[in-house]
C-alpha positions as CSV (number, residue, x, y, z in Angstrom):
1,M,0.0,0.0,0.0
2,S,1.5,3.4,-1.0
3,T,-0.3,5.5,1.5
4,A,-0.8,5.0,5.2
5,P,-4.3,3.6,5.9
6,R,-6.7,5.1,8.4
7,V,-6.9,2.7,11.3
8,S,-9.9,1.9,13.5
9,L,-9.5,0.0,16.7
10,A,-12.6,-1.9,17.5
11,I,-12.8,-2.8,21.2
12,P,-15.8,-4.3,23.2
13,V,-15.7,-3.7,27.0
14,F,-17.8,-5.1,29.8
15,N,-17.3,-4.3,33.4
16,E,-13.6,-3.4,32.8
17,E,-13.4,-0.4,35.2
18,A,-10.0,-1.6,36.4
19,V,-8.6,-2.0,32.9
20,V,-10.0,1.1,31.1
21,P,-7.3,3.7,32.1
22,E,-4.5,1.4,31.0
23,L,-6.4,0.4,27.9
24,L,-6.9,4.0,26.8
25,R,-3.3,4.9,27.6
26,R,-1.8,2.1,25.5
27,T,-4.2,2.4,22.6
28,T,-3.9,6.1,22.2
29,A,-0.1,5.8,22.4
30,V,-0.3,3.3,19.5
31,L,-2.4,5.7,17.4
32,D,0.1,8.5,18.2
33,S,2.9,6.4,16.7
34,L,1.0,5.6,13.4
35,P,1.4,7.7,10.3
36,G,-1.5,9.0,8.4
37,G,-4.9,9.4,10.0
38,P,-7.1,10.6,11.5
39,H,-7.3,7.2,13.3
40,E,-10.0,6.3,15.8
41,I,-10.9,4.0,18.7
42,V,-14.4,2.5,18.6
43,L,-15.3,1.4,22.1
44,V,-18.5,-0.6,22.7
45,D,-19.8,-0.7,26.2
46,D,-21.7,-4.0,26.4
47,G,-24.1,-3.0,29.2
48,S,-21.5,-2.6,32.0
49,S,-22.8,-2.3,35.6
50,D,-19.7,-0.7,37.1
51,R,-18.0,2.7,36.3
52,T,-16.8,1.5,32.9
53,L,-19.3,3.6,30.9
54,Q,-18.6,6.7,33.0
55,L,-14.9,6.4,32.3
56,L,-15.4,5.9,28.6
57,E,-17.8,8.9,28.4
58,Q,-15.1,11.1,29.9
59,A,-12.5,9.8,27.5
60,A,-14.8,10.2,24.5
61,E,-15.6,13.8,25.4
62,A,-11.9,14.6,25.8
63,D,-10.4,12.9,22.8
64,P,-11.9,13.3,19.3
65,R,-10.4,10.0,18.2
66,I,-12.6,8.0,20.6
67,V,-16.1,6.9,19.5
68,L,-18.2,5.4,22.3
69,V,-21.1,3.1,21.5
70,S,-23.3,2.2,24.5
71,L,-25.6,-0.8,24.2
72,S,-28.9,-0.9,26.0
73,R,-27.9,-4.1,27.8
74,N,-25.4,-6.9,27.8
75,F,-25.7,-8.6,24.4
76,G,-22.5,-10.7,24.5
77,H,-18.9,-10.4,23.4
78,Q,-19.4,-11.4,19.8
79,T,-22.4,-9.1,19.3
80,A,-20.4,-6.2,20.8
81,L,-17.6,-6.9,18.4
82,G,-20.2,-6.7,15.5
83,A,-21.5,-3.4,16.9
84,A,-18.0,-2.0,16.8
85,L,-17.5,-3.2,13.2
86,D,-20.7,-1.4,12.3
87,Q,-19.3,1.9,13.5
88,V,-15.7,1.9,12.3
89,S,-14.8,4.3,9.5
90,G,-11.2,3.5,8.8
91,D,-9.5,1.8,5.9
92,V,-8.7,-1.1,8.2
93,A,-10.1,-2.3,11.5
94,V,-8.2,-4.1,14.2
95,L,-10.3,-6.1,16.6
96,L,-8.9,-6.6,20.1
97,D,-10.3,-7.4,23.5
98,G,-10.6,-4.8,26.3
99,D,-8.7,-6.9,28.9
100,L,-5.3,-6.2,27.2
101,Q,-4.6,-9.9,26.5
102,D,-4.4,-8.7,22.9
103,P,-1.5,-6.2,23.0
104,P,-2.3,-2.9,21.1
105,E,1.4,-2.5,20.5
106,A,1.1,-5.3,17.9
107,V,-1.0,-3.1,15.6
108,P,2.0,-1.9,13.6
109,T,3.1,-5.5,12.9
110,L,-0.4,-6.2,11.6
111,L,-0.2,-3.2,9.3
112,D,3.1,-4.3,7.9
113,W,1.4,-7.5,6.6
114,Y,-1.6,-5.4,5.3
115,R,0.8,-3.3,3.2
116,Q,2.0,-6.6,1.7
117,G,-1.5,-7.1,0.2
118,Y,-3.3,-9.2,2.9
119,D,-6.9,-8.3,3.6
120,V,-7.0,-10.3,6.9
121,V,-4.1,-10.6,9.3
122,Y,-5.2,-12.8,12.2
123,V,-3.2,-13.7,15.3
124,R,-2.5,-17.3,16.2
125,R,-2.3,-17.5,20.0
126,T,0.8,-19.1,21.6
127,N,1.9,-19.5,25.2
128,R,-1.5,-18.8,26.7
129,K,-1.4,-17.7,30.3
130,E,-4.7,-19.5,31.4
131,S,-4.9,-22.6,33.5
132,W,-3.8,-25.9,32.0
133,W,-7.3,-27.4,31.8
134,L,-8.5,-24.3,29.9
135,R,-5.6,-24.4,27.5
136,A,-6.3,-28.1,26.9
137,C,-10.0,-27.2,26.2
138,Y,-9.0,-24.5,23.7
139,Y,-6.5,-26.8,22.0
140,L,-9.1,-29.6,21.6
141,F,-11.9,-27.2,20.5
142,Y,-10.0,-25.6,17.7
143,R,-8.9,-28.9,16.3
144,L,-12.4,-30.4,16.6
145,L,-13.9,-27.4,14.9
146,A,-11.3,-27.5,12.1
147,A,-12.0,-31.2,11.5
148,L,-15.8,-30.7,11.4
149,S,-16.1,-27.4,9.6
150,S,-16.9,-27.2,5.9
151,V,-14.6,-24.1,5.8
152,Q,-10.9,-24.5,6.5
153,L,-10.7,-22.6,9.8
154,P,-7.3,-21.7,11.2
155,L,-6.1,-23.3,14.4
156,D,-5.7,-21.3,17.6
157,A,-6.9,-18.0,16.0
158,G,-9.0,-15.7,18.1
159,D,-10.8,-12.4,17.2
160,F,-7.6,-10.4,17.5
161,G,-6.6,-9.3,14.0
162,L,-6.8,-6.8,11.2
163,M,-9.5,-6.6,8.4
164,S,-9.5,-4.4,5.4
165,R,-12.5,-2.3,4.4
166,R,-13.9,-4.7,1.9
167,V,-13.8,-7.5,4.4
168,I,-15.6,-5.3,6.9
169,T,-18.2,-4.5,4.3
170,E,-18.9,-8.2,3.7
171,M,-19.0,-8.9,7.4
172,R,-21.7,-6.3,7.9
173,R,-23.9,-8.1,5.3
174,M,-24.1,-11.3,7.3
175,P,-27.4,-11.6,9.2
176,E,-26.6,-14.5,11.6
177,Q,-28.0,-14.2,15.1
178,H,-25.5,-16.6,16.6
179,R,-22.3,-15.1,15.4
180,Y,-18.8,-16.6,15.5
181,L,-16.8,-13.8,14.0
182,R,-13.5,-15.5,13.6
183,G,-15.3,-18.1,11.5
184,L,-17.2,-15.5,9.4
185,R,-13.9,-13.7,8.8
186,T,-12.4,-16.9,7.4
187,W,-15.6,-17.6,5.3
188,V,-15.3,-14.2,3.6
189,G,-12.1,-15.2,1.9
190,F,-9.6,-12.8,0.2
191,R,-5.9,-13.0,1.1
192,Q,-5.4,-14.0,4.7
193,I,-2.4,-14.8,6.8
194,G,-1.9,-15.9,10.4
195,I,1.0,-14.7,12.5
196,P,2.0,-16.3,15.9
197,M,1.9,-14.1,18.9
198,E,2.1,-14.8,22.6
199,R,-1.1,-14.5,24.5
200,S,-0.7,-12.1,27.4
201,A,-2.3,-12.4,30.8
202,R,-5.3,-10.3,31.7
203,H,-4.2,-6.9,32.9
204,A,-6.7,-6.7,35.8
205,G,-10.0,-8.0,36.9
206,R,-11.6,-11.3,36.1
207,T,-12.5,-13.0,32.8
208,K,-16.1,-12.5,31.7
209,Y,-16.1,-15.8,29.9
210,S,-17.6,-18.4,32.3
211,P,-17.4,-22.1,31.4
212,L,-21.0,-21.9,30.2
213,K,-20.3,-18.9,27.9
214,L,-17.2,-20.7,26.5
215,L,-19.4,-23.7,25.8
216,K,-22.0,-21.5,24.0
217,L,-19.2,-19.9,21.9
218,A,-17.9,-23.3,21.0
219,S,-21.4,-24.5,20.0
220,D,-21.9,-21.4,17.9
221,G,-18.7,-22.2,16.1
222,I,-19.6,-25.8,15.5
223,F,-23.3,-25.4,14.6
224,A,-22.6,-22.4,12.4
225,F,-19.9,-24.0,10.2
226,S,-20.7,-27.7,10.2
227,I,-23.6,-30.1,9.6
228,A,-21.3,-33.0,10.7
229,P,-23.4,-33.6,13.9
230,L,-26.5,-34.3,11.8
231,R,-24.5,-36.6,9.5
232,A,-23.1,-38.4,12.6
233,A,-26.7,-39.0,13.7
234,A,-27.5,-40.7,10.4
235,V,-24.3,-42.8,10.6
236,L,-24.8,-43.8,14.2
237,G,-28.5,-44.5,13.5
238,A,-27.5,-46.9,10.7
239,G,-25.0,-48.5,12.9
240,A,-27.6,-48.9,15.7
241,I,-30.0,-50.6,13.3
242,S,-27.2,-53.0,12.2
243,I,-26.4,-53.8,15.8
244,S,-30.1,-54.4,16.5
245,F,-30.4,-56.9,13.6
246,L,-27.3,-58.7,14.8
247,F,-28.7,-58.9,18.3
248,A,-32.1,-60.1,17.0
249,F,-30.3,-62.9,15.0
250,Y,-28.3,-63.8,18.1
251,S,-31.5,-63.9,20.3
252,L,-33.2,-66.3,17.8
253,Y,-30.2,-68.5,17.6
254,A,-29.9,-68.7,21.4
255,K,-33.6,-69.3,21.8
256,L,-33.9,-72.1,19.2
257,W,-30.5,-73.9,19.3
258,M,-29.0,-73.0,22.7
259,H,-32.3,-73.1,24.6
260,S,-31.0,-70.4,26.9
261,P,-33.5,-67.9,28.5
262,Q,-33.8,-64.4,27.2
263,G,-31.2,-62.0,28.7
264,F,-33.1,-59.4,30.8
265,T,-29.9,-57.5,31.6
266,A,-28.9,-57.3,27.9
267,L,-32.4,-56.1,27.0
268,I,-32.4,-53.3,29.6
269,L,-28.9,-52.2,28.5
270,A,-29.9,-52.1,24.9
271,I,-33.1,-50.1,25.6
272,M,-31.1,-47.6,27.8
273,F,-28.4,-47.3,25.1
274,F,-30.7,-46.7,22.2
275,S,-32.9,-44.4,24.2
276,G,-30.0,-42.3,25.2
277,L,-28.7,-42.2,21.6
278,N,-32.1,-41.0,20.4
279,L,-32.4,-38.3,23.0
280,F,-28.8,-37.1,22.4
281,F,-29.4,-36.7,18.7
282,L,-32.8,-35.2,19.2
283,G,-30.9,-32.5,21.2
284,I,-28.5,-32.0,18.3
285,I,-31.4,-31.6,15.8
286,G,-33.0,-29.3,18.3
287,E,-30.0,-27.1,18.3
288,Y,-30.2,-26.6,14.6
289,V,-34.0,-26.1,14.7
290,G,-33.7,-23.6,17.5
291,R,-31.2,-21.6,15.5
292,V,-33.5,-21.6,12.5
293,Y,-36.2,-20.4,14.8
294,E,-34.0,-17.5,16.1
295,E,-33.2,-16.5,12.5
296,T,-36.8,-16.4,11.4
297,K,-37.8,-14.0,14.1
298,G,-35.7,-11.4,12.4
299,R,-34.8,-9.5,15.6
300,P,-31.9,-7.0,15.4
301,H,-28.5,-8.1,16.7
302,Y,-28.4,-5.4,19.4
303,V,-29.9,-2.1,20.5
304,V,-27.8,1.1,20.8
305,L,-28.6,3.4,23.7
306,K,-26.3,6.2,22.6
307,I,-23.2,7.0,20.5
308,I,-20.8,9.6,21.6
309,R,-18.3,11.1,19.2
310,R,-16.5,14.4,19.4
311,D,-16.2,16.6,16.3
312,A,-12.5,16.6,15.5
313,T,-12.8,20.2,14.0
314,S,-14.2,21.8,17.1
315,S,-14.8,21.1,20.8
316,R,-18.4,20.1,20.3
317,T,-19.4,16.6,21.4
318,E,-22.2,14.9,19.4
319,K,-24.5,12.4,21.0
320,D,-26.4,10.2,18.5
321,N,-29.4,8.1,19.2
322,P,-30.8,9.8,22.4
323,E,-33.5,7.1,22.2
324,A,-32.6,3.4,22.0
325,V,-32.2,2.3,18.4
326,A,-32.1,-1.3,17.2
327,Y,-29.4,-2.3,14.7
328,R,-30.0,-5.0,12.0
């Protein structure tokens, strides 16, 4: 790229009162070091209940590079990232988390690869600082998802990364309710490259991803990019039918030639096994049906309470959407 691109940092935050001052200090320092501009930081408050919103409002009123999007309630991390992408105006957008596990200082490195012609530069996480069992779960999940997905999803790649304007435009067109952005980013295509980077520890506070939320994110990734669970139901169903026929032949043989009594224990075990199998795959089918139901309702992804941006040419602060407005 011959000219320096305008950079937008897209950052969702939720109850990050302890992290916000350091986050603002480091991100603004990165923007100060970048050529070109004007650059911006789009911060999405995802319904915080602490002083996060108050701190962000003060920052947005003081710095014209900061755009604050306040959602009407907590809609979730992936939705907040989508809200940030809907508001960015730069030539490129860099998605990063508000807990500073994604180092803002890596933005110039991402831009170097962008200048080499890549539309997506994603980060492959290495040397994670989480507990061993959580690292093991992440490791297994990424490889399971890659094996099941119809799209070749990269391993160990999170949301942290750079996207060009044309990738952002395509991402905005996607209407999915259950969003798995790192998968959608891969699905879009164009030239993409992954670069390894050490995953830092959280700067302060506690993670907002509980085991249940992590499980939901994992299910969104699997069910959004694979129908392998449905095919597995058909394969196992055919296998169960085959086993049933074999067991029926064995029972007839034992009854007529071995004169042995019918096995009550074997019968109960077979009933329990096949009943559990049926219920399990009914749940799998229910997940797909439920997601179709969510899509047919056509509800917007999120509702914006207000947007605060300061006019860069004056000291005036604009507050858009004084009433709650639904987006998409």
